[in-house]
C-alpha positions in Angstrom: -16.3 -55.2 9.1 -16.1 -56.9 12.6 -14.5 -55.4 15.7 -11.7 -57.2 17.4 -9.9 -56.8 20.7 -6.3 -56.1 20.4 -5.7 -59.5 22.0 -6.9 -61.1 18.9 -4.2 -59.5 16.8 -1.2 -61.4 18.3 1.0 -63.7 16.3 -1.2 -66.5 14.9 1.4 -69.2 16.2 0.7 -68.1 19.8 -3.0 -68.5 19.2 -2.8 -72.1 18.0 -3.9 -73.6 21.3 -6.8 -72.3 23.3 -8.3 -74.7 25.9 -11.2 -74.5 28.3 -12.7 -77.1 30.7 -16.5 -77.3 31.1 -18.1 -79.7 33.9 -21.1 -81.8 33.5 -23.4 -78.9 34.3 -22.0 -76.8 31.5 -20.2 -74.4 33.8 -16.6 -73.2 32.8 -14.1 -74.5 35.4 -10.9 -73.9 33.4 -9.7 -71.2 31.1 -6.3 -71.0 29.3 -4.4 -68.0 28.2 -5.0 -68.8 24.6 -8.8 -68.8 25.3 -8.4 -65.2 26.7 -6.6 -64.1 23.6 -9.3 -65.4 21.3 -12.4 -64.2 23.2 -11.1 -61.3 25.2 -12.4 -62.7 28.5 -9.9 -63.1 31.2 -10.1 -66.2 33.5 -11.8 -64.5 36.4 -14.7 -63.5 34.0 -15.1 -66.8 32.2 -14.7 -69.4 35.0 -17.9 -70.0 36.9 -20.1 -68.8 34.0 -22.3 -71.2 31.9 -20.6 -72.0 28.6 -23.8 -71.3 26.8 -23.5 -67.7 27.8 -20.3 -67.5 25.8 -22.0 -68.5 22.6 -23.2 -66.1 20.0 -25.5 -68.7 18.5 -26.5 -72.3 19.0 -23.9 -74.8 17.9 -24.8 -77.1 15.0 -26.3 -80.4 16.1 -23.8 -82.4 14.1 -20.9 -80.6 15.8 -22.4 -81.4 19.2 -22.6 -85.1 18.3 -19.2 -85.3 16.7 -17.6 -83.1 19.4 -15.9 -81.1 16.6 -16.9 -78.4 14.2 -17.2 -74.6 13.9 -18.8 -72.8 17.0 -19.5 -69.1 16.9 -18.6 -67.5 20.4 -19.4 -64.0 21.5 -16.3 -61.9 21.9 -16.0 -59.7 25.1 -16.5 -56.7 22.8 -19.7 -58.0 21.5 -18.6 -59.3 18.1 -19.0 -62.9 16.9 -15.9 -65.0 16.8 -16.1 -68.2 14.6 -13.8 -70.9 16.1 -12.8 -74.4 15.0 -13.4 -76.4 18.2 -12.8 -79.9 19.3 -14.0 -81.6 22.6 -12.8 -84.5 24.7 -14.8 -86.0 27.4 -13.3 -86.0 30.9 -14.3 -89.1 32.8 -15.1 -89.0 36.5 -14.7 -91.8 39.0 -16.5 -95.0 37.7 -16.0 -94.0 34.2 -18.9 -91.5 34.1 -18.5 -88.3 32.0 -17.4 -85.6 34.4 -17.1 -82.7 31.8 -15.2 -81.8 28.6 -11.9 -80.6 27.6 -12.3 -78.2 24.7 -9.5 -76.8 22.3 -10.1 -74.2 19.8 -8.4 -72.3 17.1 -9.6 -69.5 14.7 -11.4 -70.5 11.6 -10.2 -69.4 8.2 -12.3 -66.2 8.1 -11.0 -65.3 11.6 -7.3 -65.9 10.5 -7.8 -63.5 7.7 -9.4 -60.9 9.9 -6.4 -61.3 12.3 -4.1 -59.6 9.7 -6.6 -56.7 9.4 -6.6 -56.5 13.2 -2.7 -56.4 13.1 -2.8 -53.7 10.6 -5.2 -51.7 12.8 -3.2 -52.1 15.9 0.1 -51.4 14.3 -0.9 -48.5 12.0 1.3 -45.3 11.9 -1.8 -43.1 12.4 -4.2 -42.9 15.2 -7.2 -45.3 14.8 -10.3 -45.7 17.0 -13.6 -47.2 17.0 -16.7 -45.6 18.7 -20.2 -47.0 19.2 -23.1 -45.1 17.9 -23.3 -43.1 21.1 -19.6 -42.0 20.7 -18.1 -44.2 23.4 -14.9 -45.8 22.9 -14.9 -49.4 21.7 -11.3 -49.7 20.5 -8.1 -47.7 20.1 -4.8 -48.7 18.5 -1.3 -48.1 19.9 -0.9 -44.6 18.3 -4.2 -43.5 19.6 -3.4 -44.5 23.1 0.0 -42.6 22.9 -1.7 -39.5 21.6 -4.3 -39.7 24.4 -1.6 -40.5 26.9 -3.4 -43.4 28.7 -3.7 -47.1 28.0 -6.7 -48.4 26.3 -8.4 -49.8 29.3 -9.0 -46.4 30.7 -10.7 -45.2 27.7 -13.0 -48.1 26.7 -16.6 -47.4 27.2 -16.0 -43.7 28.1 -17.7 -40.9 26.2 -15.5 -38.9 24.0 -16.0 -35.4 25.4 -15.0 -36.7 28.8 -11.5 -37.6 27.7 -10.6 -34.1 26.1 -10.4 -30.6 27.3 -10.8 -28.7 24.0 -14.5 -28.0 23.9 -14.5 -26.4 20.4 -12.7 -29.4 18.9 -15.0 -31.7 21.0 -18.2 -30.3 19.5 -17.1 -30.5 15.9 -15.6 -34.0 16.4 -18.8 -35.3 17.9 -21.0 -33.7 15.3 -19.1 -35.6 12.6 -19.2 -38.8 14.5 -23.0 -38.5 14.8 -23.4 -37.5 11.3 -21.7 -40.8 10.1 -23.6 -42.8 12.6 -26.9 -41.4 11.4 -26.3 -41.1 7.6 -23.9 -44.0 7.0 -22.0 -41.9 4.8 -18.2 -41.4 5.4 -16.9 -38.0 6.4 -13.6 -36.0 6.8 -12.9 -33.6 9.5 -10.0 -31.3 9.6 -8.9 -29.6 12.8 -6.1 -27.9 14.5 -5.9 -28.8 18.2 -3.8 -30.2 21.0 -4.0 -33.6 22.6 -3.5 -34.8 26.2 -0.1 -36.4 25.5 1.2 -33.7 23.1 2.9 -30.5 24.2 1.7 -28.5 21.2 -1.1 -28.2 18.9 -1.2 -30.3 15.8 -3.3 -30.4 12.6 -5.5 -33.4 12.0 -7.1 -34.8 9.1 -9.7 -37.4 10.4 -11.5 -39.8 8.0 -14.6 -41.6 9.6 -16.6 -44.4 8.1 -19.4 -46.6 9.4 -19.1 -50.2 10.5 -22.0 -52.4 9.7 -22.8 -56.0 10.9 -24.0 -58.9 8.9 -27.5 -57.6 8.6 -26.1 -54.1 7.4 -26.9 -52.2 10.4 -24.5 -49.7 11.7 -23.3 -50.6 15.1 -20.0 -48.6 15.2 -17.9 -45.8 13.6 -14.3 -46.2 12.9 -11.8 -43.4 12.3 -8.2 -42.8 11.2 -6.6 -39.5 12.2 -3.6 -38.4 10.2 -1.2 -35.9 11.7 -1.0 -33.3 8.9 0.9 -30.6 10.9 3.6 -30.3 8.3 1.2 -30.1 5.4 -0.9 -27.7 7.5 2.0 -25.3 8.1 3.0 -25.6 4.4 -0.4 -24.3 3.4 -0.2 -21.7 6.1 3.1 -20.5 4.8 1.8 -20.4 1.3 -1.4 -18.5 2.4 0.9 -16.0 4.2 2.8 -15.4 1.1 -0.3 -14.9 -0.8 -1.6 -12.4 1.7 1.6 -10.5 1.8 1.3 -9.9 -1.9 -2.0 -8.3 -1.3 -1.4 -6.6 2.1 2.2 -5.3 1.8 2.9 -2.2 -0.2 -0.6 -0.8 -0.4 1.0 2.6 0.0 4.0 4.3 -1.2 5.0 5.1 2.5 8.0 3.6 4.0 6.8 3.5 7.6 3.3 2.2 6.6 4.8 -0.6 4.5 6.8 -1.7 7.6 3.8 -1.6 9.7 2.0 -3.9 7.2 4.8 -6.4 7.4 4.8 -6.7 11.2 0.9 -6.8 11.3 1.0 -9.8 8.9 3.6 -11.6 11.1 1.7 -11.1 14.4 0.2 -13.5 15.7 0.3 -16.2 13.1 4.0 -16.2 12.6 5.5 -14.4 15.8 4.6 -13.2 19.3 6.5 -10.1 18.6 7.9 -8.5 15.4 9.8 -5.3 14.6 11.3 -3.6 11.6 14.4 -1.4 12.0 15.8 0.5 9.1 19.2 2.3 8.3 18.7 6.0 8.7 19.5 6.7 5.1 16.6 4.7 3.9 14.3 7.1 5.5 15.7 10.0 3.8 16.9 11.1 0.3 20.6 10.4 0.8 22.5 7.8 -1.2 23.3 4.4 0.4 26.6 4.7 2.5 28.6 1.7 3.2 27.3 -0.7 5.8 29.3 -0.4 9.1 31.7 -3.2 9.7 31.1 -3.3 13.4 28.2 -1.9 15.4 25.1 -1.1 13.4 22.8 1.8 14.2 19.2 1.2 13.2 16.1 3.2 13.6 12.9 1.4 14.8 10.1 2.2 12.3 7.5 -0.4 13.4 6.7 -3.1 15.9 3.7 -5.0 17.0 3.0 -7.6 19.7 0.3 -10.1 20.7 0.3 -8.1 24.0 -1.5 -4.8 24.1 1.0 -2.0 24.5 3.9 -4.0 23.1 5.7 -4.4 26.4 8.4 -6.6 24.7 9.8 -3.7 22.8 13.1 -2.4 24.3 13.2 0.4 21.8 10.4 3.0 21.0 9.2 3.6 17.5 11.4 6.4 16.0 14.4 5.8 18.3 17.7 4.3 17.2 19.5 1.4 18.7 23.0 0.1 18.3 23.3 -3.6 17.3 26.6 -5.2 18.2 28.3 -7.6 15.7 27.4 -10.7 17.6 23.6 -9.9 17.7 21.3 -11.8 15.3 20.1 -8.5 13.5 23.7 -7.4 12.9 24.7 -10.9 11.7 21.6 -11.0 9.2 22.8 -7.6 7.9 26.3 -8.5 7.3 25.6 -12.0 6.0 22.6 -11.1 3.9 20.7 -14.2 5.0 18.3 -15.1 7.8 19.7 -15.7 11.2 18.2 -18.1 13.8 18.7 -17.6 17.4 17.6 -20.0 20.1 17.7 -20.1 23.8 21.0 -21.5 25.1 23.2 -20.2 22.4 25.8 -17.9 23.7 25.5 -15.1 21.3 21.8 -15.1 21.6 21.8 -15.1 25.5 24.5 -12.5 25.5 22.4 -10.2 23.3 19.4 -10.8 25.4 21.3 -9.9 28.5 22.8 -6.6 27.1 19.5 -5.5 25.9 17.9 -6.2 29.2 20.6 -4.3 30.9 19.8 -1.1 28.8 16.0 -1.6 28.8 14.0 0.6 31.1 12.7 -0.9 34.3 9.6 -3.1 33.8 10.5 -3.8 30.2 12.9 -6.6 30.6 10.8 -9.2 28.9 13.4 -11.1 27.1 13.8 -13.9 29.6 10.7 -15.5 28.1 12.1 -15.3 24.5 13.2 -18.8 23.4 13.5 -18.3 19.7 14.0 -15.5 17.3 14.6 -15.0 13.6 16.4 -11.9 12.1 16.2 -11.5 8.3 17.7 -8.6 6.3 15.6 -6.3 4.1 17.3 -6.3 0.8 16.0 -5.0 -2.6 17.9 -4.6 -5.8 21.2 -5.5 -4.2 20.7 -2.8 -1.4 20.4 -3.5 2.2 17.6 -1.3 3.9 17.4 -2.7 7.4 16.3 -5.8 9.3 13.2 -7.5 10.4 13.0 -9.5 13.6 10.5 -12.1 14.7 10.3 -13.4 18.3 8.5 -16.4 19.9 7.6 -16.2 23.5 4.3 -18.0 24.2 4.4 -20.1 21.0 6.3 -23.2 22.0 7.7 -24.0 18.6 11.2 -22.9 17.8 12.0 -21.4 14.5 13.3 -23.9 12.0 14.8 -24.0 8.5 11.4 -23.8 6.7 10.5 -20.7 8.8 13.8 -19.1 7.7 12.9 -19.7 4.0 9.5 -18.2 4.5 11.0 -15.2 6.4 13.5 -14.5 3.7 10.6 -14.6 1.1 8.4 -12.3 3.1 11.4 -9.9 3.7 12.2 -9.9 0.1 8.7 -8.8 -1.0 8.5 -6.2 1.9 12.0 -4.9 1.1 11.0 -4.3 -2.6 8.0 -2.5 -1.5 10.0 -0.3 1.0 12.5 0.4 -1.6 9.7 1.5 -4.1 8.4 3.7 -1.4 11.8 5.0 -0.6 12.5 5.8 -4.3 9.1 7.3 -4.6 9.6 9.7 -1.7 13.1 10.5 -3.0 11.6 11.3 -6.5 8.8 13.2 -5.0 11.2 15.3 -2.8 13.2 16.0 -5.9 10.4 16.9 -8.1 8.8 19.1 -5.4 12.2 20.9 -4.9 12.5 21.3 -8.6 8.9 22.5 -9.0 9.2 24.9 -6.1 12.5 26.4 -7.6 10.7 27.1 -10.9 7.6 28.5 -9.5 7.7 32.3 -8.6 8.9 32.5 -4.9 7.6 36.1 -4.5 5.4 37.6 -7.2 6.6 41.2 -8.2 4.6 44.0 -6.7 2.1 45.4 -8.9 0.2 48.6 -8.7 -2.5 47.5 -11.2 -3.4 44.0 -9.6 -3.4 42.5 -6.1 -2.5 38.9 -6.2 -2.8 35.7 -4.0 -1.9 32.3 -5.0 -1.9 28.6 -3.8 -0.1 25.6 -5.1 -1.0 22.1 -3.6 1.2 19.2 -4.8 -0.6 16.0 -5.4 -0.5 13.3 -2.7 -1.4 10.5 -5.1 1.0 7.6 -5.8 1.3 9.1 -9.4 3.5 11.8 -8.1 3.7 15.5 -8.6 2.2 17.0 -11.6 3.4 19.9 -13.8 1.1 22.7 -12.7 2.5 26.2 -12.6 1.3 29.8 -12.5 3.0 33.2 -13.0 2.4 36.9 -12.9 4.7 38.8 -15.5 5.0 42.6 -15.6 4.7 44.0 -19.1 5.2 47.4 -20.6 2.7 50.2 -20.2 1.9 49.0 -16.6 0.2 46.0 -18.0 0.4 42.6 -16.4 0.3 39.0 -17.6 -1.5 36.3 -15.7 -0.5 32.6 -16.5 -1.5 29.2 -15.4 -0.6 25.9 -17.0 -0.6 22.1 -16.6 1.9 19.7 -18.2 0.6 16.2 -18.9 2.2 13.5 -16.6 3.7 13.3 -13.3 7.1 13.3 -11.5 10.5 14.8 -12.4 10.0 14.8 -16.3 6.7 16.8 -15.9 8.5 19.3 -13.6 11.3 19.8 -15.9 8.9 20.4 -18.8 7.0 22.8 -16.7 10.1 24.7 -16.1 11.0 24.9 -19.8 7.4 26.0 -20.6 7.4 28.7 -17.8 10.6 30.1 -19.0 9.4 30.2 -22.7 6.2 32.0 -21.6 8.3 34.6 -19.7 10.6 35.0 -22.9 7.6 35.3 -25.2 5.9 37.8 -22.8 8.9 40.0 -22.9 8.3 40.2 -26.7 4.8 41.6 -25.9 3.0 39.2 -28.0 -0.8 39.1 -27.9 -2.2 36.0 -26.0 -3.2 34.1 -29.2 0.2 34.6 -30.8 2.1 33.6 -27.8 0.2 30.4 -27.4 0.9 29.7 -31.1 4.7 30.1 -30.5 4.3 28.0 -27.3 2.5 25.2 -29.2 5.4 25.1 -31.7 7.8 24.7 -28.8 6.0 21.8 -27.3 5.7 20.1 -30.6 9.4 20.5 -31.2 10.2 19.2 -27.7 8.0 16.1 -28.4 9.6 15.5 -31.7 13.2 15.8 -30.4 12.5 12.9 -27.9 12.3 9.3 -29.3 11.0 7.5 -26.2 7.3 6.9 -26.0 6.8 9.0 -22.7 8.4 12.0 -24.2 6.3 11.5 -27.4 3.2 11.9 -25.5 4.2 15.4 -24.1 1.4 17.8 -23.9 0.2 20.7 -21.8 -2.5 23.2 -21.3 -2.1 26.9 -20.7 -4.1 30.1 -20.1 -2.4 33.4 -20.8 -4.2 36.7 -20.0 -3.1 40.2 -20.2 -4.7 43.1 -18.2 -4.3 46.8 -19.1 -5.1 49.1 -16.2 -5.4 52.0 -18.5 -8.2 50.6 -20.8 -9.2 48.1 -18.0 -9.3 45.5 -20.7 -8.4 41.9 -20.2 -7.2 39.9 -23.2 -6.8 36.3 -22.8 -6.6 33.0 -24.8 -6.5 29.3 -23.7 -4.9 26.1 -25.0 -7.0 23.3 -23.7 -7.4 25.0 -20.3 -10.4 25.7 -18.2 -11.8 29.3 -18.6 -11.2 31.7 -15.7 -13.9 32.9 -13.3 -14.5 36.6 -12.6 -16.0 38.0 -9.4 -17.6 41.2 -10.3 -17.9 44.2 -8.0 -21.6 43.5 -7.3 -20.6 40.2 -5.7 -21.7 37.8 -8.4 -19.3 35.4 -10.1 -19.3 33.8 -13.6 -17.0 32.0 -15.9 -15.5 34.0 -18.8 -17.2 32.8 -22.1 -14.4 31.9 -24.4 -13.2 29.4 -26.9 -10.4 27.2 -25.6 -8.1 26.1 -28.4 -6.5 22.6 -28.5 -3.9 21.6 -25.8 -0.3 22.6 -26.5 1.5 20.1 -28.7 -1.4 19.3 -31.0 -0.2 21.7 -33.7 -1.7 23.1 -36.8 -4.8 24.7 -35.0 -5.4 28.3 -34.3 -6.0 29.9 -30.9 -8.7 32.5 -30.4 -8.4 35.5 -28.3 -11.1 37.0 -26.0 -11.4 40.5 -24.9 -13.2 41.5 -21.7 -13.6 44.8 -20.1 -13.3 44.6 -16.2 -14.6 47.2 -13.8 -12.1 48.2 -11.1 -12.1 45.8 -8.2 -13.0 42.7 -10.1 -11.4 39.5 -9.1 -10.0 37.1 -11.8 -9.6 33.5 -10.7 -7.3 31.4 -12.8 -6.8 27.7 -11.9 -5.7 24.3 -13.1 -8.1 21.4 -13.8 -7.0 19.7 -10.6 -9.4 22.0 -8.7 -12.6 21.1 -10.5 -11.8 17.7 -12.2 -11.8 14.4 -10.4 -13.0 10.7 -11.1 -15.6 10.9 -8.7 -16.9 14.5 -9.3 -19.0 16.2 -11.9 -17.2 19.1 -13.6 -20.2 21.3 -13.9 -21.1 20.8 -10.3 -17.5 21.4 -9.2 -17.4 24.7 -11.4 -20.6 25.8 -9.7 -19.1 25.3 -6.2 -16.1 27.3 -7.4 -18.2 30.2 -8.3 -20.1 30.1 -5.1 -17.0 29.9 -3.1 -15.5 32.9 -4.9 -18.5 35.1 -3.8 -17.8 34.1 0.0 -17.0 37.2 2.1 -13.2 37.4 2.7 -11.1 40.2 4.1 -8.1 39.4 1.9 -7.4 37.5 -1.2 -5.3 35.0 0.8 -8.3 34.3 2.9 -10.4 33.9 -0.2 -7.8 31.3 -1.6 -8.2 29.2 1.4 -11.9 29.4 1.3 -12.0 28.3 -2.3 -9.7 25.3 -1.7 -11.7 24.1 1.3 -15.0 24.4 -0.4 -14.1 23.0 -3.8 -11.4 20.4 -3.3 -11.9 16.8 -2.2 -10.1 15.7 1.0 -7.5 13.9 -1.1 -7.0 15.5 -4.4 -5.7 13.3 -7.2 -3.9 16.0 -9.0 -1.9 19.0 -8.5 -3.8 22.2 -8.0 -2.7 25.8 -8.9 -4.9 28.8 -7.9 -4.1 32.4 -8.9 -6.5 35.2 -7.8 -6.0 38.8 -9.0 -8.0 41.9 -8.0 -7.8 44.6 -10.7 -7.0 48.2 -10.2 -7.3 51.0 -12.8 -5.0 54.0 -13.8 -7.3 56.9 -13.9 -7.0 59.9 -16.2 -5.1 61.8 -13.7 -2.2 59.3 -14.0 -2.2 59.2 -17.9 -1.4 61.9 -20.3 -1.7 61.5 -24.1 -0.6 63.8 -27.0 -1.2 63.3 -30.7 2.1 64.6 -32.4 2.2 66.1 -35.9 4.8 64.2 -37.9 6.9 67.2 -38.4 10.5 67.6 -36.5 9.4 71.2 -35.8 6.9 69.8 -33.2 9.5 67.8 -31.3 10.2 70.8 -29.0 6.4 71.2 -28.4 6.2 67.5 -27.2 9.2 68.0 -24.8 7.5 71.2 -23.4 4.1 69.3 -22.9 5.8 66.4 -21.2 7.8 68.9 -18.8 4.6 70.6 -17.9 2.8 67.3 -17.1 5.6 66.2 -14.9 5.5 69.6 -13.0 1.7 68.9 -12.5 2.6 65.5 -11.1 5.3 66.9 -8.9 7.9 65.0 -10.7 10.3 67.9 -11.6 13.4 65.8 -10.8 12.6 63.6 -13.7 12.2 66.2 -16.2 15.7 66.3 -17.6 15.8 62.6 -18.4 12.2 62.7 -19.7 12.9 65.6 -22.1 15.9 63.6 -23.7 13.7 60.4 -23.8 10.9 62.2 -25.4 13.1 64.0 -27.9 14.8 60.9 -29.1 11.8 58.7 -29.4 9.5 61.4 -31.0 12.3 62.2 -33.4 12.8 58.6 -34.4 9.1 58.0 -34.9 8.9 61.2 -37.1 11.9 60.3 -39.1 11.7 56.6 -39.5 8.2 55.7 -38.7 4.7 56.5 -40.3 1.8 58.5 -38.9 -0.1 58.7 -36.8 2.4 59.6 -34.0 1.3 59.6 -30.4 3.2 60.4 -27.2 1.9 59.0 -23.8 3.1 59.3 -20.2 1.9 57.0 -17.5 2.6 57.6 -13.9 2.7 54.4 -12.0 5.3 52.9 -9.7 7.6 54.1 -12.4 7.4 56.7 -15.1 6.6 55.2 -18.5 7.2 57.2 -21.7 5.6 55.6 -24.9 5.8 56.7 -28.4 3.6 55.0 -31.0 3.6 55.3 -34.8 2.1 53.5 -37.7 5.2 51.7 -38.8 5.8 48.0 -37.8 9.6 48.3 -38.0 11.2 48.0 -34.8 14.4 49.8 -33.9 17.3 48.1 -32.3 20.5 49.1 -30.6 23.8 49.4 -32.6 27.2 50.6 -32.0 27.7 54.0 -33.7 31.1 54.6 -35.3 33.0 57.9 -35.0 31.8 59.6 -38.2 28.1 58.1 -38.0 25.4 60.8 -37.9 22.8 58.6 -36.1 22.7 55.5 -34.0 23.3 57.1 -30.7 19.7 58.0 -29.7 18.6 54.6 -28.6 21.8 54.1 -26.8 21.3 57.3 -24.9 17.8 56.1 -23.9 18.9 52.7 -22.8 21.6 54.3 -20.6 19.3 57.0 -19.0 16.2 54.6 -18.2 15.7 51.6 -16.1 14.6 49.5 -19.3 13.2 50.1 -22.7 11.6 48.0 -25.5 9.2 47.9 -28.3 5.8 46.1 -28.9 3.7 45.5 -31.9 0.2 46.9 -32.0 -2.7 46.6 -34.4 -1.8 49.8 -35.9 2.0 49.7 -35.9 4.4 49.7 -33.0 5.1 51.4 -29.7 8.6 52.3 -28.3 8.6 52.5 -24.5 11.0 53.4 -21.8 10.7 53.2 -17.9 12.2 55.5 -15.5 12.6 54.8 -11.7 10.7 57.3 -9.5 11.9 58.3 -6.1 9.7 56.8 -3.3 6.9 59.0 -2.2 
C-alpha cells in the first residue's frame, strides 16, 4: 500500500488538469493548483527546482521523444506517483524552444488509489500512518479532531511528544515498534484521554505494516476505534459478576452493606452510601413506609477520599429525607432516581443537607450527578443506596440506572437474607435460653457450674442442652444432649427432649431405661412428621445419676461423648463406657456403666462441639480437655472458662454446652438405716428408732410428722409388700424417709369413701410432707417422702 497526502484524495474531477512550465534549462518556472494537489508540493517549493528532482525514476525514452506517456513523480511524502503526462514546446523569440508546457492527470492505478485515499480521509474512526521511527506521516480528519490540532502541526513529530499520558505512550510505542520490527499486525487496547477530549475513552487500535514494491516495511498504519460504550458494557458485566462473588459473604446486615459500597467505589462512584429503615436492623415486622419524610439509618459509606469527608451523616446516625429528595423518591417509586446538577429538587436537597451539615463538611457543591436506588427484596423495601459522582466528569445515565438496580437487587436479597437469619437466630436463641435451666437448683451433694456458647456459624444455633435434676434420696441427675440440625426446629426439639428427660427422671428410671424411653419418643417424633427435614430427626444424650450415700455414679449414653472425671489426686481421664446408638435409631439397647467416685471428684459433661471440628483431631482435642481440667482453679466457674479457652477454637462451628459437677458425700452421721421385721408389732419399734435418731440430729420439731410417715409407710410395706423391709432416714437439706420392700407393686393415691377401712394413709403422707413418690429398685421398690427442715 502506498502513502498519499490528503491533497490527492479530492474529487477526481478537480484533479483533471494539472500544469507546470519548465524552461529550457529544466527548471520549473510555473506551477498550477492541480499540480500541487497531485504531488503535494506547493508552488513556493516547486518553482525554481530542477524538474528532474521531482522524478522518482527516469522517464521512458519513448515518452521523452513523443512528449507523452506515463512518468513517475516523487510525491512530497516520498511515495511514487505515476502520472499520464503530455508536453508542449513553448517557443521563444525567433522560434527557438524556450521550454515546455506540461499537463498531467493520474494514471489508472492512481485513480483507483484515490478512492482508497478518500476512504482513509473520510473514515469514521481515527486513522494514522507512522514511519518506522514512530513519527507522524499522515492523519485523517477524525485523528486530527481527536488530537485537537491540524495535520500540519503533527507531521514529522515523534508520537510521545504529542501526548501527555506517559503510560499510554509507552504501551502504544511498544506496539508500533513491534509491528515495524516483526511485520505482523497487532491490536492494542487502552483506556486513556486525548488532547481534544474532556474525558477518558476506551480505544481498540489495530496496527499493520505498510510495504513498498520491494516488500520492505517503510511505515505502520493504524485505525483506532472508540470502544468506550463496549468497554463500559464489559465493565458493567464484570461489576455484576464481582457483585455475585463479593456481596453477601456473611450473614451480617452491616457487613453486606459495606460490601456493596466497597464494590461501587471508585469504579462506579466517588462516594456511595447505604441507609436502611430502622426495622430492617431489628427483629420487628415491616411497618408501612412513611408517606412523607423518611427516616433512615446510615449503616455504611465509603469515598475515594480518605476519611469520607463527603458524608453529611455519620455511620450509625439517622437522617430525615424529605419527599422531594432523590432517596425518598426512590423509596416511594421503587425505581432508580437520577439527580443532576441544575435540577431544582436536586439543588434544593443539596442546599438543605449543606445547611444541616457540620462546618467543614459542606462538600456537595462539587456533586454534579447522583443515583439513588431502593433496596427491595421479596417485595419488601429495606432502604436505599446512593451513588455520587464528584471528580468523575460523566453524569449517570440510563445504563447506569439499570446497572444500579441490578446491583441493588442482588445486595437487597443478601441484606434480607442476613436480616432473616438474624431474626431467626434471635428467636432461636431466645427459645433456647427459655428452655435451658436459668438457675440450677441448689444441691448439697454436688457443686455445679456450666457454660453454653451458641454457634456463630451461618448454619445457626444448634440444639445443645444441659440440665441438673434433683432426684429422690438426695440423688441428682446430670444431663447433656445435642439435637441434630440448627435453627428454630432444633431448639424446639431440644425443648421437647429436655421436658421428656425431666418427666422420665421423675419416674426414677435407671439411665439405660430412661434412654430407651427417650429413644422411642424421638422415633415417634420423626415418624409423625412427613417432611424430609423432620424425618432426619436425631439426637445424642448422656444421662448420669449420682448417689451421695453410696458415692456411685450410674450413667448411660446415646451416641454421646463420654464424660471426663478429675480425681482428687489432680489427674483426669475419660470414663470408659460403651455409648449406644444416637436417639432415633431405634431397636438397639443402651448399656449402663457404674463408677464409684471419691468425694471431691469433678465430673465434666459436654457436647461434641467442644472437641469436634473439621480441622481438629478428636483425640488431640480430648487430650487437651483432660489437661485443661487439671489446671488450678479456685472455683468451678473459673475452671469452665479455662477449659473453653484451652480447648475451643477461635470460631467454633457448633454450639457448646459444658457442665461441671464436684461431688460431695453424705457420711454415716447423716444416714440411718434399720432392717424391719415384717410383723405389724414391730411398727412401734420403728417409730421409736426414728424418733431417737431425730433427737440425736437435733430435729425434735420434725418428730411428730416423721412418726406418722414412718408408721404409715412401714405398715403398708408389711401389709402389702414383701420382705425384706428396710427403713432409712437421710438428713440433707430436707429430711428424707425411705421404706423399701421386695415387692415391685407401687402404691398410688385414691379417694377413700366414708366406710372404707384403708386408702387414707398415703393421702395423709402426701398432706404432711413436701413431696413423696416411689421408685423401682433391683430388689423391689422404695417409697419415699421429704420434709422441709427449718433453716439452721
